[in-house]
C-alpha positions in Angstrom: 8.4 -47.9 -63.3 10.0 -45.8 -66.0 8.8 -47.0 -69.4 7.8 -46.0 -72.9 5.5 -47.5 -75.5 5.7 -47.5 -79.3 2.7 -48.3 -81.4 3.0 -49.4 -85.0 0.0 -49.8 -87.2 -0.9 -50.3 -90.8 2.2 -52.4 -91.2 3.6 -53.0 -94.7 6.6 -55.0 -95.7 8.0 -55.4 -99.2 10.8 -56.4 -101.4 11.2 -56.5 -105.2 8.9 -59.5 -105.6 6.3 -59.4 -102.8 4.3 -56.9 -100.7 2.6 -57.8 -97.4 0.2 -55.4 -95.7 -1.4 -55.8 -92.3 -4.1 -53.1 -92.2 -5.9 -54.1 -89.0 -3.0 -55.0 -86.8 -1.3 -52.7 -84.3 1.9 -53.7 -82.6 2.4 -52.2 -79.1 5.9 -52.5 -77.8 6.5 -51.6 -74.1 10.1 -50.7 -73.3 11.3 -50.9 -69.8 14.7 -51.1 -68.2 13.5 -53.9 -66.0 10.2 -55.7 -66.9 7.3 -55.2 -64.6 3.9 -56.7 -64.8 2.5 -53.9 -62.7 3.5 -50.9 -64.9 0.7 -48.6 -66.2 1.1 -49.7 -69.8 1.1 -53.4 -69.2 -1.8 -53.1 -66.9 -3.8 -51.0 -69.4 -3.1 -53.5 -72.2 -4.2 -56.4 -70.0 -7.4 -54.7 -69.1 -8.0 -54.4 -72.9 -7.3 -58.2 -73.2 -4.3 -57.6 -75.4 -2.1 -60.7 -75.5 1.6 -60.6 -75.1 3.8 -62.3 -77.6 7.5 -62.3 -78.2 8.1 -60.8 -81.6 10.7 -59.1 -83.7 9.2 -56.9 -86.5 12.4 -57.4 -88.5 12.3 -61.2 -88.3 8.5 -61.2 -89.0 9.0 -59.0 -92.1 11.9 -61.0 -93.4 10.0 -64.3 -92.9 6.8 -63.0 -94.4 8.2 -61.1 -97.4 10.9 -63.6 -98.3 8.3 -66.4 -97.8 10.8 -68.2 -95.5 9.4 -71.5 -94.3 10.9 -71.0 -90.8 8.7 -73.0 -88.5 9.7 -70.7 -85.7 7.7 -67.8 -87.2 4.8 -69.7 -88.6 2.5 -69.4 -85.5 3.1 -65.7 -85.3 2.6 -65.2 -89.0 -0.7 -67.1 -89.0 -1.9 -65.2 -85.9 -1.2 -61.8 -87.5 -2.7 -62.9 -90.8 -5.9 -63.9 -88.9 -6.0 -60.5 -87.1 -5.5 -58.6 -90.4 -8.2 -60.4 -92.3 
């Protein structure tokens, strides 16, 4: 399976009024032409007990910094806030 992975850590989002920093969170994004559960990256992450979650960093940043009360993002925001505490 041809794939690549990007890792983002020490995430920080801000606008003129608010700054949000997630110092203990790393976002791993596996990119594949066709999703496979048996790829080296996905297998390695599962061995480390890393949970999969659909997420858009752009949507998360917008919902967090703008303090949007979008119920769609609340579970993800709470989860990442717990991880970064």
